[in-house]
C-alpha positions as CSV (number, residue, x, y, z in Angstrom):
1,M,68.0,8.5,49.2
2,E,67.1,12.0,48.2
3,F,65.2,13.1,45.2
4,K,66.9,15.9,43.4
5,Q,65.0,18.4,41.2
6,T,66.7,16.9,38.1
7,D,65.5,13.4,39.0
8,F,62.0,14.7,39.4
9,M,62.2,16.4,36.1
10,Q,63.5,13.3,34.4
11,L,60.8,11.2,35.9
12,K,58.2,13.7,34.8
13,F,59.6,13.8,31.3
14,T,59.7,10.0,31.1
15,A,56.0,9.9,32.3
16,I,55.0,12.4,29.7
17,I,56.8,10.5,27.0
18,A,55.2,7.2,28.1
19,V,51.7,8.8,28.1
20,L,52.2,10.3,24.7
21,F,53.5,6.9,23.4
22,L,50.4,5.1,24.8
23,A,48.1,7.8,23.4
24,L,49.7,7.4,19.9
25,A,49.7,3.6,20.1
26,A,46.0,3.7,21.0
27,C,45.2,5.9,17.9
28,E,44.9,3.2,15.3
29,K,43.3,3.9,12.0
30,E,40.0,2.0,11.9
31,A,40.0,-0.7,9.3
32,P,37.6,-0.1,6.4
33,P,34.4,-2.2,6.4
34,P,34.4,-5.3,4.3
35,D,33.1,-5.0,0.8
36,N,29.4,-5.4,0.4
37,P,28.7,-7.8,-2.5
38,F,25.4,-6.2,-3.1
39,D,26.7,-2.6,-3.7
40,N,27.2,-2.9,-7.4
41,Q,24.2,-5.1,-8.4
42,Q,21.5,-3.7,-10.6
43,P,17.9,-4.1,-9.3
44,P,16.0,-6.8,-11.2
45,D,13.7,-5.6,-14.0
46,T,10.4,-6.9,-12.8
47,L,8.6,-5.5,-15.9
48,D,10.8,-7.2,-18.4
49,N,8.2,-8.9,-20.6
50,G,10.1,-8.4,-23.8
51,S,8.8,-4.9,-24.4
52,N,8.8,-1.6,-22.6
53,Q,5.1,-1.8,-21.8
54,L,3.5,-2.7,-18.6
55,P,1.8,-6.1,-18.6
56,E,-1.9,-6.1,-19.3
57,I,-4.1,-6.5,-16.2
58,P,-6.7,-9.2,-16.7
59,D,-10.2,-7.7,-16.9
60,S,-11.6,-10.3,-14.6
61,S,-9.3,-9.4,-11.7
62,F,-9.8,-7.1,-8.8
63,A,-6.7,-5.1,-9.8
64,W,-8.5,-4.3,-13.1
65,L,-11.6,-3.3,-11.2
66,H,-9.6,-1.0,-8.9
67,E,-7.7,0.6,-11.7
68,R,-10.6,1.1,-14.1
69,V,-13.6,1.5,-11.8
70,F,-13.0,2.1,-8.1
71,L,-10.1,4.5,-8.2
72,P,-11.2,6.9,-11.0
73,T,-14.9,6.6,-10.2
74,C,-15.2,6.3,-6.5
75,A,-12.0,7.7,-4.8
76,N,-13.1,11.3,-5.4
77,S,-12.9,14.1,-2.9
78,G,-15.8,13.9,-0.6
79,C,-16.7,10.4,-1.7
80,H,-14.6,7.3,-0.9
81,D,-11.3,9.1,-0.5
82,G,-10.5,7.8,2.9
83,T,-12.8,10.2,4.7
84,F,-15.1,7.3,5.4
85,E,-15.5,3.7,4.4
86,P,-15.3,2.1,2.0
87,D,-11.9,3.6,1.2
88,F,-11.0,3.3,-2.5
89,R,-7.6,5.1,-2.4
90,T,-5.5,2.0,-2.7
91,I,-6.1,-1.5,-3.9
92,N,-5.6,-2.9,-0.4
93,S,-7.9,-0.5,1.3
94,T,-10.5,-1.0,-1.4
95,Y,-10.5,-4.8,-1.0
96,H,-10.3,-4.8,2.8
97,T,-13.2,-2.3,3.2
98,L,-15.4,-4.1,0.7
99,V,-15.1,-7.9,0.9
100,N,-16.8,-9.6,3.9
101,H,-17.2,-6.1,5.5
102,P,-20.6,-5.2,7.0
103,A,-22.7,-2.8,5.1
104,L,-23.5,0.4,7.1
105,K,-26.5,1.4,4.9
106,T,-29.0,-1.2,3.9
107,D,-32.4,-1.2,2.3
108,T,-35.0,-2.3,4.9
109,N,-37.6,-2.7,2.2
110,A,-35.6,-5.2,0.1
111,T,-33.7,-8.4,0.8
112,P,-31.1,-7.2,3.3
113,A,-27.6,-7.1,2.0
114,V,-25.6,-7.2,5.2
115,L,-22.1,-7.3,3.5
116,R,-20.7,-4.8,1.1
117,V,-19.4,-7.7,-0.9
118,A,-20.6,-11.2,-0.1
119,P,-18.3,-13.6,-2.1
120,Y,-20.2,-15.7,-4.6
121,Q,-23.4,-13.7,-3.9
122,P,-23.8,-10.6,-6.1
123,A,-27.5,-10.4,-5.3
124,N,-26.6,-10.2,-1.6
125,S,-23.8,-7.7,-2.0
126,M,-24.5,-4.1,-1.1
127,L,-21.9,-2.9,-3.6
128,Y,-23.7,-4.3,-6.5
129,Y,-27.1,-3.2,-5.1
130,R,-25.9,0.4,-4.6
131,L,-24.7,0.5,-8.2
132,T,-28.0,-0.7,-9.6
133,T,-30.8,0.3,-7.3
134,F,-31.9,3.5,-5.7
135,L,-31.6,3.2,-1.9
136,P,-34.3,5.3,-0.1
137,N,-33.1,7.8,2.5
138,S,-29.6,7.7,1.1
139,S,-27.5,9.6,-1.5
140,G,-29.0,7.6,-4.3
141,I,-27.5,5.2,-6.9
142,M,-23.7,5.1,-6.9
143,P,-21.6,6.7,-8.2
144,L,-22.9,10.1,-7.5
145,N,-20.2,12.1,-9.2
146,A,-18.0,10.4,-11.8
147,N,-16.6,13.4,-13.7
148,D,-13.1,12.0,-14.0
149,S,-14.3,8.5,-15.0
150,D,-15.7,6.8,-18.0
151,W,-18.4,5.2,-15.9
152,E,-21.3,6.5,-18.0
153,Q,-19.8,5.3,-21.2
154,N,-18.8,1.8,-19.8
155,K,-21.4,1.4,-17.1
156,D,-22.8,-1.9,-18.5
157,L,-19.4,-3.4,-18.9
158,Y,-18.3,-2.4,-15.4
159,L,-21.4,-3.7,-13.8
160,Q,-20.9,-7.0,-15.6
161,K,-17.3,-7.2,-14.4
162,I,-18.2,-6.4,-10.8
163,Y,-21.0,-9.0,-10.9
164,Q,-18.6,-11.6,-12.3
165,W,-15.9,-10.8,-9.8
166,I,-18.3,-11.2,-6.9
167,Q,-19.9,-14.4,-8.5
168,N,-16.3,-15.8,-8.8
169,G,-15.8,-15.4,-5.0
170,A,-14.4,-11.8,-5.0
171,P,-10.8,-13.0,-5.3
172,N,-8.0,-10.6,-4.5
173,A,-5.4,-12.3,-6.7
174,V,-4.9,-12.0,-10.4
175,P,-6.2,-15.1,-12.1
C-alpha cells in the first residue's frame, strides 16, 4: 500500500482538526467560586453602649493609668518612648516593662527596690519611689519633662492611683 500525497494531506488535516478539537475541549470556563456567606455582613459594633460615646475607663485600672499618666507624661521623645526601658508607648509595652521587671537604677542608700513594680508592694516598687523620691546620681524625680501632661495639676491624684494599683497587685485587667 502506497501513501499518496492526498492521503498524507487528509491525515495531516484530520490530525490538525483533532488537536484543535482537543484544545477547545480543554478550554473550559472556570466555575466561579462559591458564595462567601461572610461577604455582606456588617462588623459588630463593639462600642454600642446605647450612646455614641466610648465607655468610661475605670480610674482604678491600668488602662486608665496608661491613658492618663504614662502615655502623656512619660512616653515623650527622649524619655520612655521606646528608646530604652521602660517603654510607655503602648499599654502592653508599658505593663510588660514595669510589672515584675528588674529595676536598672536603684538607690543604694535606701531600702532597695529591685523591681520596677512589685505587685502588692508600693513601698518596694521603683516606679513609685522614682515618682516621689530624689534618686542620687540619676536624672532626679520623675517625670522630668511633662509639658504635654497635666501631671503637675493632678500629681497627688495620679500618685494615689498608682499606689492603689500597685497595692491591689498591679493587675493588667479592667476591674
